[in-house]
C-alpha positions as CSV (number, residue, x, y, z in Angstrom):
1,M,196.7,-15.2,-14.6
2,S,194.9,-12.5,-16.0
3,H,193.6,-11.8,-19.5
4,P,193.1,-8.2,-21.0
5,G,189.5,-7.6,-21.6
6,A,188.4,-10.6,-19.8
7,R,185.2,-10.3,-17.8
8,A,185.6,-11.5,-14.4
9,A,183.4,-13.6,-12.1
10,G,185.1,-13.6,-8.7
11,W,182.1,-12.8,-6.9
12,Y,180.8,-16.3,-7.7
13,I,183.7,-17.8,-5.8
14,G,183.4,-19.4,-2.3
15,R,179.8,-19.3,-2.4
16,M,178.9,-22.4,-4.7
17,D,178.4,-24.9,-2.1
18,V,174.4,-25.1,-1.4
19,L,175.2,-26.2,1.8
20,H,177.0,-23.0,3.1
21,G,175.2,-21.2,5.6
22,K,172.1,-23.3,5.7
23,H,170.5,-24.7,8.5
24,I,169.9,-28.3,8.6
25,V,167.6,-30.1,11.3
26,L,169.1,-33.7,11.7
27,G,166.8,-36.1,13.0
28,L,167.9,-39.4,14.7
29,S,165.3,-42.0,14.9
30,G,166.2,-45.7,16.6
31,G,168.4,-47.9,14.7
32,V,172.0,-48.8,14.7
33,A,172.6,-46.8,11.5
34,C,172.7,-43.9,14.1
35,Y,176.6,-44.6,14.3
36,K,176.9,-42.9,10.7
37,A,174.9,-39.6,12.0
38,A,177.9,-38.8,14.0
39,E,180.2,-38.6,10.4
40,L,177.1,-37.4,8.7
41,C,177.0,-34.3,11.0
42,R,180.8,-33.8,10.6
43,Q,180.6,-33.8,7.0
44,L,177.6,-31.1,7.1
45,I,179.7,-29.0,9.4
46,K,182.8,-29.2,7.4
47,A,180.3,-27.8,4.2
48,G,179.5,-24.6,6.4
49,A,176.1,-25.6,7.4
50,T,174.6,-25.3,10.9
51,V,173.4,-28.7,12.1
52,Q,170.6,-28.9,14.9
53,V,170.2,-32.6,16.0
54,V,167.1,-34.1,17.3
55,M,166.9,-37.5,18.5
56,T,164.0,-40.0,19.7
57,E,164.1,-41.8,22.7
58,A,165.0,-44.9,20.7
59,A,168.0,-43.2,19.1
60,E,169.3,-42.6,22.4
61,H,169.9,-46.2,22.9
62,F,172.5,-46.5,19.6
63,I,174.3,-43.1,20.2
64,T,174.4,-40.5,23.0
65,P,173.2,-37.1,22.8
66,V,176.7,-36.1,24.1
67,T,178.1,-37.1,21.2
68,M,175.7,-35.3,18.5
69,Q,176.1,-32.2,20.8
70,A,180.0,-32.1,20.7
71,L,179.9,-32.6,16.9
72,S,176.9,-30.2,16.2
73,G,178.1,-27.7,18.5
74,Q,174.5,-27.1,19.7
75,P,172.1,-28.7,22.3
76,V,170.4,-31.6,21.2
77,Y,166.8,-31.8,21.5
78,G,164.9,-35.0,22.6
79,S,161.4,-34.6,24.1
80,Q,158.5,-32.1,23.2
81,W,158.5,-31.0,26.6
82,D,162.1,-29.6,26.4
83,L,161.4,-26.0,28.5
84,R,164.4,-24.4,26.9
85,A,162.3,-22.9,24.1
86,P,161.0,-19.9,25.0
87,N,157.6,-20.8,24.1
88,A,157.5,-24.2,24.9
89,M,157.0,-25.2,21.4
90,A,160.5,-26.5,20.2
91,H,158.1,-28.9,17.4
92,I,157.1,-25.5,16.0
93,N,160.6,-23.6,16.4
94,L,162.9,-25.9,14.9
95,G,160.7,-26.4,11.9
96,R,160.4,-23.0,11.2
97,E,164.3,-22.4,11.2
98,A,165.3,-25.2,9.2
99,D,166.1,-25.1,5.6
100,V,165.7,-28.7,5.2
101,V,164.6,-31.5,7.6
102,L,166.9,-34.5,7.3
103,I,166.1,-37.8,9.3
104,A,169.0,-40.1,9.1
105,P,168.5,-43.0,9.9
106,A,164.7,-43.1,9.4
107,S,163.6,-46.7,10.7
108,A,160.6,-48.6,9.3
109,D,158.6,-47.6,12.6
110,F,159.5,-43.7,12.2
111,M,158.4,-43.8,8.6
112,A,155.2,-46.0,9.3
113,R,154.3,-43.3,12.1
114,L,154.9,-40.3,9.3
115,A,152.8,-42.1,6.8
116,Q,150.1,-41.9,9.3
117,G,150.3,-38.7,10.2
118,R,151.0,-39.5,14.0
119,A,153.1,-36.7,16.2
120,D,153.3,-38.3,19.8
121,E,157.0,-37.3,19.9
122,L,159.4,-34.2,19.2
123,L,160.5,-35.7,15.8
124,S,157.7,-36.4,14.0
125,L,155.7,-33.4,15.8
126,L,158.2,-31.1,13.8
127,C,158.3,-33.2,10.8
128,L,154.4,-32.5,10.8
129,A,154.5,-28.7,11.8
130,R,157.2,-27.7,9.3
131,P,156.3,-25.3,6.5
132,A,156.2,-28.1,4.0
133,E,156.1,-25.3,0.8
134,R,159.5,-24.3,1.9
135,V,161.4,-26.9,4.3
136,P,162.2,-30.1,2.3
137,L,161.7,-33.2,4.3
138,V,164.2,-35.9,3.2
139,L,164.4,-39.4,4.6
140,A,167.3,-41.6,4.6
141,P,165.9,-45.4,5.5
142,A,167.7,-47.7,7.1
143,M,166.5,-51.5,8.2
144,N,166.7,-54.8,8.0
145,R,166.2,-56.3,4.4
146,E,163.2,-58.0,5.1
147,M,161.8,-54.8,6.9
148,W,162.6,-53.0,3.8
149,A,160.9,-55.3,1.4
150,H,157.9,-55.9,3.5
151,P,154.9,-54.8,1.6
152,A,153.9,-52.4,4.6
153,T,157.2,-50.6,4.5
154,Q,156.9,-50.3,0.7
155,R,153.4,-48.7,1.0
156,N,154.4,-46.2,3.4
157,V,157.5,-45.0,1.3
158,A,154.9,-44.6,-1.6
159,Q,152.8,-42.7,0.6
160,L,155.6,-40.2,2.0
161,R,156.5,-39.7,-1.6
162,A,153.0,-39.0,-2.5
163,D,152.8,-36.5,0.5
164,G,155.7,-34.6,-0.7
165,A,158.7,-36.4,1.3
166,Q,161.9,-37.2,-0.3
167,V,162.8,-40.9,0.4
168,L,166.4,-41.6,-0.6
169,D,167.3,-45.1,-1.9
170,V,168.5,-47.6,0.6
171,G,172.1,-49.3,0.3
172,V,173.1,-52.7,-0.3
173,G,175.4,-55.1,1.7
174,A,176.1,-56.4,4.9
175,Q,173.7,-55.8,7.7
176,A,174.3,-55.6,11.5
177,C,172.1,-59.0,11.8
178,G,174.5,-60.6,9.7
179,E,172.2,-60.7,6.6
180,T,172.9,-59.1,3.1
181,G,170.8,-57.2,1.0
182,D,168.6,-54.1,0.7
183,G,168.1,-51.8,3.6
184,R,171.2,-50.0,4.7
185,M,171.4,-46.3,5.2
186,L,173.4,-44.8,2.7
187,E,176.7,-43.4,3.6
188,P,176.9,-39.9,4.7
189,H,178.9,-38.6,1.8
190,E,176.2,-40.0,-0.5
191,I,173.3,-38.3,1.8
192,V,175.2,-35.2,1.7
193,A,175.4,-35.5,-2.4
194,E,171.6,-35.7,-2.2
195,L,171.1,-33.3,0.3
196,R,173.1,-31.1,-2.1
197,R,170.4,-31.9,-5.3
198,V,167.6,-31.1,-2.8
199,L,168.9,-27.8,-2.2
200,S,170.4,-26.7,-5.4
201,P,168.2,-24.8,-7.8
202,Q,167.1,-27.4,-10.5
203,R,168.8,-25.4,-13.5
204,L,169.4,-28.2,-15.8
205,A,166.1,-30.0,-15.2
206,G,164.9,-32.0,-17.9
207,R,168.5,-31.7,-19.4
208,R,170.6,-34.9,-20.3
209,V,174.3,-33.6,-20.3
210,L,177.0,-36.0,-21.8
211,I,180.6,-35.4,-20.3
212,T,184.2,-37.1,-21.2
213,A,186.8,-36.6,-18.9
214,G,190.3,-37.9,-17.9
215,P,193.2,-39.2,-20.4
216,T,193.3,-41.6,-23.1
217,W,195.6,-44.8,-23.0
218,E,197.2,-45.3,-26.6
219,A,198.9,-48.9,-26.4
220,I,202.2,-49.2,-28.2
221,D,202.6,-52.8,-26.9
222,P,200.9,-55.0,-24.3
223,V,202.1,-53.1,-21.3
224,R,203.0,-49.8,-22.6
225,G,201.5,-46.9,-24.0
226,L,200.8,-43.3,-24.5
227,T,198.8,-41.3,-22.1
228,N,198.9,-37.7,-20.3
229,R,198.8,-36.2,-16.7
230,S,195.2,-35.8,-16.6
231,S,193.4,-36.8,-13.5
232,G,189.7,-36.1,-14.6
233,K,188.7,-34.1,-11.4
234,M,187.3,-31.2,-13.3
235,G,185.5,-33.6,-15.7
236,F,184.3,-35.4,-12.5
237,A,183.4,-32.2,-10.7
238,L,181.2,-31.2,-13.5
239,A,179.6,-34.4,-13.7
240,Q,178.4,-34.0,-10.1
241,A,177.4,-30.4,-10.4
242,A,175.4,-31.1,-13.6
243,W,173.6,-33.9,-11.5
244,E,173.0,-31.5,-8.7
245,A,171.5,-28.9,-11.0
246,G,168.9,-31.6,-12.0
247,A,170.3,-33.1,-15.1
248,E,170.7,-36.6,-16.4
249,V,174.4,-37.2,-17.0
250,T,176.3,-39.5,-18.5
251,L,180.3,-39.8,-17.9
252,V,182.4,-41.5,-20.3
253,A,185.6,-41.6,-18.6
254,G,188.9,-42.8,-19.3
255,P,191.6,-44.4,-17.3
256,V,191.5,-42.5,-13.8
257,A,190.9,-43.9,-10.2
258,L,188.0,-41.8,-9.2
259,A,184.7,-42.4,-7.4
260,T,181.9,-42.2,-10.0
261,P,179.6,-38.9,-8.8
262,R,176.3,-40.1,-7.1
263,G,173.6,-40.2,-9.5
264,V,175.8,-40.4,-12.7
265,Q,176.0,-43.2,-15.4
266,R,179.7,-44.0,-15.7
267,I,181.2,-45.5,-18.9
268,D,184.8,-46.7,-18.8
269,V,186.9,-46.3,-21.9
270,V,190.9,-46.5,-22.5
271,S,191.8,-45.2,-25.9
272,A,190.6,-41.9,-28.2
273,R,188.8,-44.4,-30.5
274,D,187.0,-46.3,-27.4
275,M,185.8,-42.8,-26.1
276,L,184.5,-41.7,-29.6
277,E,182.5,-44.8,-29.9
278,A,181.0,-44.4,-26.2
279,V,180.2,-40.9,-27.0
280,L,178.5,-41.7,-30.6
281,A,176.5,-44.2,-28.7
282,E,174.9,-41.7,-26.4
283,V,174.9,-38.3,-27.9
284,E,172.0,-38.4,-29.8
285,A,170.0,-38.6,-26.6
286,A,172.1,-35.5,-25.2
287,D,171.1,-31.6,-24.8
288,V,174.4,-30.7,-23.8
289,F,178.0,-32.4,-24.8
290,I,181.1,-31.1,-22.6
291,A,184.3,-32.5,-23.7
292,T,186.7,-32.1,-20.5
293,A,189.0,-35.1,-21.5
294,A,192.6,-34.8,-22.5
295,V,192.5,-37.0,-25.5
296,A,195.8,-38.0,-27.2
297,D,196.2,-36.3,-30.7
298,W,198.1,-39.4,-31.8
299,R,198.5,-43.1,-31.4
300,P,201.1,-45.4,-32.5
301,A,200.3,-46.5,-36.1
302,Q,201.5,-50.1,-35.2
303,V,200.6,-51.9,-31.9
304,S,203.2,-54.7,-31.2
305,E,201.4,-58.0,-30.1
306,Q,204.4,-58.5,-27.8
307,K,206.2,-56.3,-25.4
308,I,209.0,-54.8,-27.2
309,K,212.4,-55.9,-25.8
310,K,215.5,-53.9,-25.9
311,D,217.8,-54.6,-28.8
312,A,221.1,-56.2,-27.6
313,S,223.1,-53.7,-29.7
314,G,221.6,-50.7,-27.9
315,R,219.2,-49.6,-30.6
316,T,216.4,-47.6,-29.9
317,P,213.1,-48.7,-31.4
318,T,211.3,-46.1,-34.2
319,L,207.8,-45.8,-33.5
320,S,205.5,-44.0,-36.2
321,F,202.0,-42.2,-35.3
322,T,198.7,-41.5,-37.0
323,E,196.2,-38.8,-36.0
324,N,193.4,-40.0,-33.4
325,P,189.9,-39.0,-34.4
326,D,188.8,-35.2,-33.1
327,I,186.0,-36.2,-30.6
328,L,184.9,-32.7,-30.0
329,A,184.9,-31.5,-33.6
330,T,183.1,-34.5,-34.8
331,V,180.3,-34.4,-32.4
332,A,180.0,-30.4,-33.1
333,A,179.6,-31.4,-36.9
334,L,176.9,-34.2,-36.5
335,P,173.5,-33.6,-37.8
336,R,170.8,-33.8,-35.2
337,S,167.8,-36.1,-36.0
338,R,165.9,-35.0,-32.7
339,S,164.7,-31.6,-32.1
340,G,166.8,-29.0,-30.4
341,A,170.5,-28.3,-31.2
342,L,173.2,-30.0,-28.9
343,Y,175.3,-27.2,-27.1
344,C,178.9,-28.1,-27.3
345,V,181.6,-27.2,-24.6
346,G,185.2,-27.7,-25.0
347,F,188.0,-27.6,-22.7
348,A,191.8,-26.6,-23.6
349,A,195.0,-26.8,-21.4
350,E,197.6,-24.8,-23.1
351,S,201.1,-24.3,-21.8
352,H,201.3,-20.6,-22.9
353,D,199.2,-18.0,-24.8
354,L,195.9,-19.3,-23.1
355,Q,193.7,-16.6,-24.6
356,R,194.8,-16.7,-28.4
357,H,194.8,-20.9,-28.2
358,A,191.3,-20.8,-26.8
359,E,190.2,-18.4,-29.2
360,E,191.4,-20.4,-32.3
361,K,190.5,-23.8,-30.9
362,R,187.0,-22.5,-30.4
363,A,186.7,-21.5,-34.0
364,R,188.7,-24.4,-35.2
365,K,186.0,-26.9,-33.5
366,G,183.0,-24.8,-34.2
367,V,181.5,-24.8,-30.5
368,P,180.0,-21.6,-29.0
369,L,182.0,-22.3,-25.6
370,L,185.6,-23.1,-25.1
371,V,187.2,-23.5,-21.5
372,G,190.7,-23.3,-21.1
373,N,193.5,-23.6,-18.2
374,I,197.1,-23.4,-18.3
375,G,198.8,-26.6,-17.8
376,P,200.5,-28.8,-17.2
377,E,200.7,-27.4,-13.3
378,T,197.3,-27.8,-12.5
379,F,197.1,-31.2,-13.6
380,G,196.2,-33.5,-10.3
381,R,195.1,-30.7,-8.3
382,D,191.8,-30.1,-6.4
383,D,191.7,-26.5,-7.7
384,N,192.4,-24.4,-10.8
385,A,191.7,-21.2,-12.7
386,L,189.7,-21.2,-16.1
387,L,188.9,-18.9,-18.8
388,L,185.5,-19.2,-20.7
389,V,185.7,-18.2,-24.4
390,D,183.2,-17.3,-26.5
391,A,182.0,-15.3,-29.7
392,E,181.6,-12.0,-27.6
393,G,184.9,-12.3,-25.8
394,S,186.3,-14.1,-22.5
395,M,185.6,-14.4,-18.9
396,A,187.6,-15.1,-16.0
397,L,187.3,-17.4,-13.1
398,P,189.8,-16.8,-10.8
399,R,191.4,-19.7,-8.9
400,A,189.1,-21.9,-6.9
401,P,188.5,-25.7,-5.9
402,K,187.7,-27.7,-9.0
403,T,184.1,-28.3,-7.4
404,E,183.3,-24.6,-6.9
405,L,184.2,-23.8,-10.5
406,A,182.1,-26.9,-11.5
407,R,179.2,-25.3,-10.1
408,L,179.8,-22.1,-11.5
409,L,180.3,-23.6,-14.9
410,V,177.1,-25.2,-14.7
411,A,175.2,-22.0,-13.8
412,E,176.5,-20.3,-16.5
413,L,175.8,-23.1,-18.9
414,A,172.2,-22.9,-17.8
415,R,172.0,-19.4,-18.4
416,R,173.4,-19.7,-22.1
417,L,170.7,-22.3,-22.3
418,S,167.6,-20.6,-21.2
419,A,168.8,-18.0,-23.7
420,T,169.2,-20.1,-26.7
421,P,166.2,-20.2,-28.7
């Protein structure tokens, strides 16, 4: 939907996934978690990256080079003596061509050798020879819980981090040995999320962002209530994008069935009053408040303690309503005891006259930025089209996946924050 006078930002759309066009060296060291590398490779390719697989001899005991070549579409390297490189220097070429070197799985033995600076096979050679100032090294550890907890492993992890490598956390759960605990390699989607953060400009580094998302539920009786069709997808995408950009993110979520974005602290609430209470408990520490939640404007004045039964005479029960707190306006009007103003962003879903209603709501709520969209057909969808309204006018964001729109909004928010005295 176009809006007269709206500034266009279409040049951003389709370019917001930082993995698109990146060249990733995916290194596999020996461990049963090599089976996850196949799905990891597939997800990276799907995101638009090119993947060059390098395997140690031990890794080839767990998954074949044929499998990884079929998934990556690239020849797999495994030996420093491979003569396919024109100069016979695969360890130099592979590292120079990469945007990031990812070792997944990174075994205890491989991390020990890296920590010692050893370079006696291709994968450790290229890790050592890569231009460290522009090619990050990311390690996804995978091992038995006792191996992970061993002081030698923890010393090696600390040394690798001190040397500039980014060693990811490990997962917790059942292990191939039959034990349960720390040491599992992160799941492929978690590693992909970590790569996006590693490769993204850290525009919000040092910022604390508080976001509300989803609908609220206002009880009528123990089994019935008033709600709306908000899926929470836009708010969750914004939480992910803000974390990718380096922010510390707290997400206050109404009743939705969505996975918590990687690295985000989540607080689950039900009603509008619950949401306000959670927001007020967190907002003092925040630099930015983004209110994407579709909060119910009203709630039943009285909540029945028992299920309201049908009347035998067929009479319809009468409900009276009272107004819910206005969370965005309440937060925007809060005095600040800490230094720095709170930057507030509101959202508005309208059924018609989007620009007029968005402009009116921005002024009424007293916030610098209001993001509007036309509903209800956008509810539950994975894409959207938005209109950004501020004191100077409006900017239209054409239809795109909500994840892309979220990254665009975060970039725009970072620009505005940097321009704020």
